[in-house]
TIMI-832655 format. One record per residue (C-alpha): residue number from 0; residue in one letter; x, y, z. Coordinates in nm, 2 decimals, always signed. Last residue first. Example, Ala and Ser with C-alpha at 12.3 -4.5 7.8 and 13.67 -1.06 7.14 Angstrom:
2
{1, S, {+1.37, -0.11, +0.71}}
{0, A, {+1.23, -0.45, +0.78}}
% end
This chain:
340
{339, A, {-3.37, +0.85, +3.00}}
{338, A, {-3.29, +0.95, +2.64}}
{337, D, {-3.41, +1.30, +2.70}}
{336, E, {-3.21, +1.33, +3.02}}
{335, E, {-2.89, +1.21, +2.85}}
{334, M, {-2.93, +1.45, +2.55}}
{333, D, {-2.99, +1.72, +2.82}}
{332, P, {-2.61, +1.72, +2.87}}
{331, K, {-2.56, +1.89, +2.53}}
{330, Y, {-2.30, +1.78, +2.27}}
{329, S, {-2.22, +2.02, +1.99}}
{328, A, {-1.85, +2.07, +2.06}}
{327, S, {-1.78, +1.95, +1.71}}
{326, T, {-1.63, +1.61, +1.81}}
{325, A, {-1.88, +1.61, +2.10}}
{324, L, {-2.16, +1.56, +1.85}}
{323, S, {-2.01, +1.24, +1.74}}
{322, N, {-1.96, +1.15, +2.10}}
{321, A, {-2.33, +1.19, +2.17}}
{320, K, {-2.43, +1.00, +1.85}}
{319, A, {-2.21, +0.70, +1.94}}
{318, R, {-2.34, +0.70, +2.29}}
{317, L, {-2.70, +0.71, +2.18}}
{316, A, {-2.65, +0.44, +1.92}}
{315, L, {-2.49, +0.21, +2.18}}
{314, A, {-2.79, +0.25, +2.41}}
{313, K, {-3.03, +0.19, +2.12}}
{312, Q, {-2.84, -0.13, +2.02}}
{311, G, {-2.87, -0.27, +2.37}}
{310, A, {-3.24, -0.19, +2.39}}
{309, D, {-3.30, -0.36, +2.05}}
{308, R, {-3.12, -0.67, +2.16}}
{307, N, {-3.31, -0.70, +2.49}}
{306, E, {-3.53, -0.99, +2.38}}
{305, A, {-3.21, -1.19, +2.29}}
{304, K, {-3.10, -1.16, +2.65}}
{303, G, {-2.73, -1.13, +2.75}}
{302, G, {-2.80, -0.82, +2.96}}
{301, W, {-2.87, -0.61, +2.66}}
{300, A, {-2.92, -0.28, +2.85}}
{299, K, {-2.61, -0.35, +3.06}}
{298, L, {-2.39, -0.42, +2.76}}
{297, S, {-2.52, -0.12, +2.58}}
{296, P, {-2.45, +0.12, +2.86}}
{295, D, {-2.10, -0.03, +2.89}}
{294, Q, {-2.01, -0.03, +2.52}}
{293, L, {-1.93, +0.33, +2.43}}
{292, A, {-1.74, +0.44, +2.74}}
{291, R, {-1.62, +0.08, +2.78}}
{290, G, {-1.43, +0.08, +2.45}}
{289, Y, {-1.37, +0.43, +2.32}}
{288, S, {-1.18, +0.55, +2.02}}
{287, F, {-1.28, +0.92, +2.02}}
{286, T, {-1.22, +1.23, +1.82}}
{285, L, {-1.00, +1.54, +1.80}}
{284, N, {-0.92, +1.63, +1.43}}
{283, W, {-0.57, +1.77, +1.44}}
{282, P, {-0.41, +2.11, +1.39}}
{281, V, {-0.53, +2.26, +1.72}}
{280, N, {-0.73, +2.58, +1.79}}
{279, G, {-1.01, +2.39, +1.96}}
{278, I, {-1.14, +2.50, +2.30}}
{277, G, {-1.49, +2.37, +2.24}}
{276, N, {-1.33, +2.06, +2.09}}
{275, M, {-1.16, +1.99, +2.42}}
{274, A, {-1.48, +2.05, +2.61}}
{273, N, {-1.68, +1.80, +2.40}}
{272, L, {-1.41, +1.54, +2.44}}
{271, H, {-1.42, +1.59, +2.82}}
{270, E, {-1.80, +1.58, +2.83}}
{269, T, {-1.81, +1.26, +2.63}}
{268, A, {-1.57, +1.08, +2.86}}
{267, V, {-1.77, +1.20, +3.16}}
{266, V, {-2.09, +1.06, +3.01}}
{265, A, {-1.96, +0.71, +2.95}}
{264, S, {-1.78, +0.69, +3.28}}
{263, Q, {-1.40, +0.71, +3.26}}
{262, G, {-1.21, +0.38, +3.26}}
{261, G, {-0.94, +0.48, +3.02}}
{260, S, {-1.17, +0.66, +2.77}}
{259, L, {-0.92, +0.64, +2.48}}
{258, F, {-0.88, +0.95, +2.27}}
{257, A, {-0.87, +0.94, +1.89}}
{256, I, {-0.62, +1.20, +1.78}}
{255, G, {-0.61, +1.29, +1.41}}
{254, P, {-0.41, +1.36, +1.10}}
{253, V, {-0.06, +1.35, +1.25}}
{252, A, {+0.14, +1.60, +1.04}}
{251, A, {+0.09, +1.87, +1.31}}
{250, P, {+0.35, +1.69, +1.53}}
{249, V, {+0.24, +1.58, +1.88}}
{248, T, {+0.44, +1.68, +2.19}}
{247, R, {+0.38, +2.03, +2.32}}
{246, R, {+0.05, +2.09, +2.16}}
{245, L, {-0.07, +1.75, +2.28}}
{244, C, {+0.02, +1.83, +2.64}}
{243, T, {-0.15, +2.17, +2.64}}
{242, L, {-0.46, +2.01, +2.48}}
{241, T, {-0.48, +1.76, +2.77}}
{240, K, {-0.42, +2.04, +3.02}}
{239, E, {-0.71, +2.25, +2.89}}
{238, A, {-0.96, +1.97, +2.85}}
{237, V, {-0.89, +1.82, +3.20}}
{236, E, {-0.91, +2.17, +3.35}}
{235, E, {-1.24, +2.23, +3.17}}
{234, V, {-1.40, +1.90, +3.29}}
{233, G, {-1.30, +1.94, +3.65}}
{232, A, {-0.99, +1.79, +3.82}}
{231, Q, {-1.06, +1.53, +4.09}}
{230, R, {-0.89, +1.62, +4.42}}
{229, D, {-0.85, +1.34, +4.67}}
{228, C, {-0.67, +1.13, +4.41}}
{227, K, {-0.76, +0.77, +4.40}}
{226, K, {-0.89, +0.77, +4.04}}
{225, G, {-0.58, +0.95, +3.92}}
{224, S, {-0.65, +1.30, +3.80}}
{223, I, {-0.67, +1.35, +3.42}}
{222, V, {-0.46, +1.42, +3.11}}
{221, M, {-0.66, +1.23, +2.85}}
{220, N, {-0.51, +0.90, +2.74}}
{219, P, {-0.37, +0.88, +2.39}}
{218, K, {-0.48, +0.71, +2.07}}
{217, L, {-0.25, +0.86, +1.80}}
{216, I, {-0.35, +0.78, +1.44}}
{215, M, {-0.10, +0.69, +1.16}}
{214, G, {-0.05, +0.76, +0.79}}
{213, E, {+0.03, +1.13, +0.80}}
{212, L, {+0.31, +1.05, +1.05}}
{211, L, {+0.48, +0.81, +0.81}}
{210, V, {+0.70, +0.59, +1.04}}
{209, R, {+1.07, +0.61, +0.97}}
{208, Q, {+1.19, +0.41, +1.27}}
{207, E, {+1.38, +0.70, +1.42}}
{206, A, {+1.08, +0.93, +1.37}}
{205, L, {+0.85, +0.69, +1.55}}
{204, E, {+1.10, +0.66, +1.83}}
{203, A, {+1.11, +1.04, +1.88}}
{202, F, {+0.73, +1.04, +1.86}}
{201, V, {+0.71, +0.79, +2.14}}
{200, V, {+0.97, +0.96, +2.36}}
{199, R, {+0.78, +1.29, +2.35}}
{198, Q, {+0.45, +1.12, +2.41}}
{197, T, {+0.58, +0.95, +2.72}}
{196, F, {+0.73, +1.28, +2.86}}
{195, E, {+0.41, +1.47, +2.81}}
{194, T, {+0.20, +1.19, +2.96}}
{193, I, {+0.42, +1.17, +3.26}}
{192, E, {+0.42, +1.54, +3.34}}
{191, L, {+0.05, +1.58, +3.26}}
{190, C, {-0.04, +1.29, +3.49}}
{189, R, {+0.16, +1.44, +3.77}}
{188, D, {-0.02, +1.77, +3.71}}
{187, I, {-0.36, +1.59, +3.73}}
{186, D, {-0.29, +1.46, +4.08}}
{185, N, {-0.16, +1.11, +4.15}}
{184, D, {-0.36, +0.86, +4.36}}
{183, A, {-0.33, +0.57, +4.11}}
{182, D, {-0.56, +0.41, +3.86}}
{181, M, {-0.55, +0.67, +3.57}}
{180, L, {-0.31, +0.47, +3.35}}
{179, V, {-0.08, +0.64, +3.10}}
{178, E, {-0.18, +0.48, +2.78}}
{177, P, {+0.06, +0.49, +2.48}}
{176, E, {-0.17, +0.39, +2.19}}
{175, V, {-0.04, +0.42, +1.83}}
{174, I, {-0.32, +0.33, +1.59}}
{173, P, {-0.13, +0.19, +1.29}}
{172, V, {-0.27, +0.23, +0.93}}
{171, L, {-0.23, -0.11, +0.77}}
{170, G, {-0.06, -0.19, +0.44}}
{169, G, {+0.23, -0.43, +0.53}}
{168, E, {+0.50, -0.17, +0.55}}
{167, Q, {+0.27, +0.06, +0.74}}
{166, C, {+0.20, -0.21, +0.99}}
{165, L, {+0.56, -0.31, +1.03}}
{164, A, {+0.66, +0.06, +1.09}}
{163, A, {+0.38, +0.10, +1.35}}
{162, Y, {+0.48, -0.22, +1.54}}
{161, R, {+0.84, -0.11, +1.55}}
{160, A, {+0.73, +0.23, +1.67}}
{159, L, {+0.51, +0.09, +1.95}}
{158, A, {+0.79, -0.15, +2.06}}
{157, H, {+1.04, +0.14, +2.09}}
{156, A, {+0.79, +0.35, +2.28}}
{155, N, {+0.73, +0.06, +2.52}}
{154, A, {+1.10, +0.01, +2.59}}
{153, K, {+1.16, +0.39, +2.62}}
{152, I, {+0.87, +0.43, +2.87}}
{151, C, {+0.98, +0.14, +3.08}}
{150, Y, {+1.35, +0.25, +3.09}}
{149, T, {+1.25, +0.60, +3.18}}
{148, S, {+1.09, +0.46, +3.49}}
{147, P, {+0.72, +0.50, +3.56}}
{146, I, {+0.75, +0.47, +3.85}}
{145, G, {+0.91, +0.56, +4.18}}
{144, D, {+0.59, +0.50, +4.38}}
{143, G, {+0.32, +0.47, +4.12}}
{142, I, {+0.21, +0.58, +3.77}}
{141, T, {+0.18, +0.29, +3.53}}
{140, I, {+0.24, +0.31, +3.16}}
{139, V, {+0.07, +0.06, +2.94}}
{138, A, {+0.14, +0.03, +2.56}}
{137, R, {-0.15, -0.06, +2.34}}
{136, W, {-0.12, -0.17, +1.97}}
{135, K, {-0.40, -0.12, +1.72}}
{134, A, {-0.44, -0.20, +1.35}}
{133, F, {-0.59, -0.05, +1.03}}
{132, K, {-0.75, -0.15, +0.71}}
{131, A, {-0.83, -0.52, +0.78}}
{130, G, {-0.99, -0.71, +0.49}}
{129, K, {-0.90, -1.08, +0.52}}
{128, E, {-0.59, -1.03, +0.31}}
{127, V, {-0.48, -0.74, +0.53}}
{126, Y, {-0.52, -0.96, +0.84}}
{125, E, {-0.30, -1.23, +0.69}}
{124, A, {-0.03, -0.99, +0.58}}
{123, V, {-0.03, -0.82, +0.93}}
{122, R, {+0.01, -1.17, +1.09}}
{121, E, {+0.31, -1.24, +0.88}}
{120, R, {+0.48, -0.91, +0.97}}
{119, L, {+0.38, -0.96, +1.33}}
{118, G, {+0.56, -1.29, +1.37}}
{117, D, {+0.73, -1.19, +1.69}}
{116, L, {+0.63, -0.83, +1.77}}
{115, G, {+0.35, -0.93, +2.01}}
{114, E, {+0.45, -0.80, +2.35}}
{113, T, {+0.36, -0.50, +2.56}}
{112, I, {+0.59, -0.41, +2.84}}
{111, K, {+0.47, -0.36, +3.20}}
{110, E, {+0.59, -0.20, +3.52}}
{109, G, {+0.54, -0.30, +3.88}}
{108, S, {+0.89, -0.41, +3.94}}
{107, A, {+1.13, -0.33, +3.66}}
{106, N, {+1.41, -0.59, +3.61}}
{105, A, {+1.22, -0.75, +3.32}}
{104, L, {+0.89, -0.58, +3.23}}
{103, E, {+0.59, -0.79, +3.34}}
{102, K, {+0.35, -0.85, +3.05}}
{101, A, {+0.11, -0.63, +2.85}}
{100, G, {-0.09, -0.81, +2.59}}
{99, T, {-0.06, -0.99, +2.26}}
{98, D, {-0.04, -0.69, +2.03}}
{97, V, {-0.23, -0.71, +1.70}}
{96, K, {-0.57, -0.55, +1.77}}
{95, I, {-0.75, -0.55, +1.44}}
{94, G, {-0.94, -0.29, +1.22}}
{93, P, {-1.25, -0.31, +1.00}}
{92, L, {-1.34, +0.03, +0.83}}
{91, I, {-1.72, +0.11, +0.86}}
{90, G, {-1.91, +0.18, +0.54}}
{89, V, {-2.20, -0.06, +0.57}}
{88, D, {-2.04, -0.34, +0.37}}
{87, A, {-1.71, -0.29, +0.56}}
{86, V, {-1.89, -0.38, +0.89}}
{85, M, {-2.02, -0.71, +0.75}}
{84, D, {-1.69, -0.80, +0.57}}
{83, P, {-1.49, -0.77, +0.89}}
{82, F, {-1.76, -0.96, +1.08}}
{81, P, {-1.75, -1.26, +0.85}}
{80, K, {-2.11, -1.31, +0.70}}
{79, G, {-2.33, -1.59, +0.82}}
{78, D, {-2.64, -1.39, +0.89}}
{77, K, {-2.59, -1.42, +1.27}}
{76, S, {-2.25, -1.25, +1.21}}
{75, E, {-1.94, -1.45, +1.15}}
{74, Q, {-1.63, -1.50, +1.36}}
{73, R, {-1.26, -1.47, +1.25}}
{72, F, {-1.22, -1.10, +1.34}}
{71, T, {-1.41, -1.17, +1.66}}
{70, E, {-1.15, -1.41, +1.78}}
{69, D, {-0.86, -1.19, +1.67}}
{68, F, {-1.00, -0.89, +1.86}}
{67, L, {-1.17, -0.62, +1.66}}
{66, I, {-1.12, -0.25, +1.63}}
{65, V, {-1.42, -0.08, +1.46}}
{64, G, {-1.40, +0.21, +1.22}}
{63, S, {-1.57, +0.53, +1.10}}
{62, I, {-1.85, +0.54, +1.36}}
{61, H, {-2.11, +0.81, +1.37}}
{60, D, {-2.33, +0.76, +1.07}}
{59, A, {-2.18, +0.41, +1.03}}
{58, L, {-2.38, +0.30, +1.34}}
{57, G, {-2.71, +0.37, +1.16}}
{56, E, {-2.88, +0.05, +1.27}}
{55, T, {-2.67, -0.14, +1.53}}
{54, T, {-2.55, -0.46, +1.36}}
{53, L, {-2.20, -0.43, +1.51}}
{52, L, {-2.31, -0.42, +1.87}}
{51, M, {-2.56, -0.71, +1.86}}
{50, D, {-2.32, -0.92, +1.66}}
{49, R, {-2.05, -0.84, +1.92}}
{48, Y, {-2.28, -0.97, +2.20}}
{47, N, {-2.38, -1.28, +2.00}}
{46, R, {-2.02, -1.36, +1.92}}
{45, R, {-1.92, -1.33, +2.29}}
{44, V, {-2.22, -1.56, +2.37}}
{43, E, {-2.10, -1.81, +2.11}}
{42, A, {-1.74, -1.81, +2.24}}
{41, S, {-1.86, -1.86, +2.59}}
{40, P, {-1.93, -1.64, +2.89}}
{39, E, {-2.20, -1.72, +3.15}}
{38, V, {-2.40, -1.40, +3.19}}
{37, G, {-2.45, -1.24, +3.53}}
{36, I, {-2.39, -0.88, +3.42}}
{35, S, {-2.03, -0.88, +3.55}}
{34, E, {-1.98, -1.22, +3.40}}
{33, L, {-2.01, -1.07, +3.06}}
{32, R, {-1.75, -0.81, +3.14}}
{31, K, {-1.52, -1.08, +3.27}}
{30, S, {-1.56, -1.29, +2.96}}
{29, A, {-1.47, -0.99, +2.74}}
{28, T, {-1.16, -0.93, +2.94}}
{27, A, {-1.04, -1.30, +2.92}}
{26, V, {-1.13, -1.34, +2.55}}
{25, S, {-0.94, -1.02, +2.48}}
{24, E, {-1.13, -0.69, +2.43}}
{23, D, {-1.11, -0.55, +2.08}}
{22, A, {-1.44, -0.38, +2.05}}
{21, A, {-1.30, -0.03, +2.03}}
{20, L, {-1.55, +0.17, +1.84}}
{19, I, {-1.38, +0.45, +1.64}}
{18, G, {-1.50, +0.81, +1.59}}
{17, K, {-1.69, +1.02, +1.34}}
{16, G, {-1.82, +1.37, +1.32}}
{15, P, {-1.54, +1.50, +1.10}}
{14, A, {-1.33, +1.22, +0.95}}
{13, V, {-1.08, +1.06, +1.19}}
{12, M, {-1.07, +0.71, +1.04}}
{11, T, {-1.12, +0.85, +0.69}}
{10, Q, {-0.81, +1.06, +0.72}}
{9, A, {-0.61, +0.76, +0.83}}
{8, I, {-0.74, +0.56, +0.53}}
{7, E, {-0.65, +0.84, +0.29}}
{6, R, {-0.30, +0.88, +0.44}}
{5, L, {-0.23, +0.51, +0.42}}
{4, D, {-0.34, +0.51, +0.05}}
{3, N, {-0.12, +0.81, -0.02}}
{2, G, {+0.18, +0.63, +0.14}}
{1, S, {+0.13, +0.34, -0.09}}
{0, M, {+0.00, +0.00, +0.00}}
% end
């Protein structure tokens, strides 16, 4: 695939008013979420759940792409069509998670390194043949006592860049996801410090490994207070400090930034995105690539019951529309009240 093709796909992924549905949970994570609503997980139940999500009427109006896990990528819809083909037929780009998860980083207690580079060139070729247009790789950066280390950040940045280069070589647009976790007791300024340093290192590695910036998407965390922090920053402060970080670190050549929700509630994630676009004055399209913040209301409304399929789809459609509006700072909180 040429550089122009990569550019075109990347631009489509962050087209105005559209975002990305992250439905790439591993088998273990997907099973835990099903168990949380009292549903016994199995490959068939996971397939039914993804089928409910991906056949939501009008989803393509607000969703440009969907990230799938390998299991889902190889499954078929209730109509017998492979999921990648099904979403492509309605105008949604199929994507694939290609990392194999975060493991303990050697000689670095409490820190992680994402694995999956072995055999990646061959896996990329297979996914492209089956219709994938983009890929995702998530690096995990933990804030804690004495961490993250520079060693951890550099190791993960190097792996992200190697992944991105292999994807572009093979014809996939890489989503580069360096996630600074929000689980600790740090304040928002500590999150800003770590996120800024992480993104600086990531883009230095991307440059070293000749990654085409116009043919990639950045999927960062928002700059936010840790969950256990006594003082939780408000919506406007999160928006301002997140944009400050991005302006300091992200080259203008990157076509778009698709934020992860990182455990934020569905509504709060939407409010933060809306506030950032209200401030604006940045060279990138600011959009969303949410997992739980799009799926959780749908998962709970569906509850594993066939008779609740429509309710699950309506809940997903609402969140997709709300976040679509947030990409132009047009979201209004009364949307939630009207839906309720």
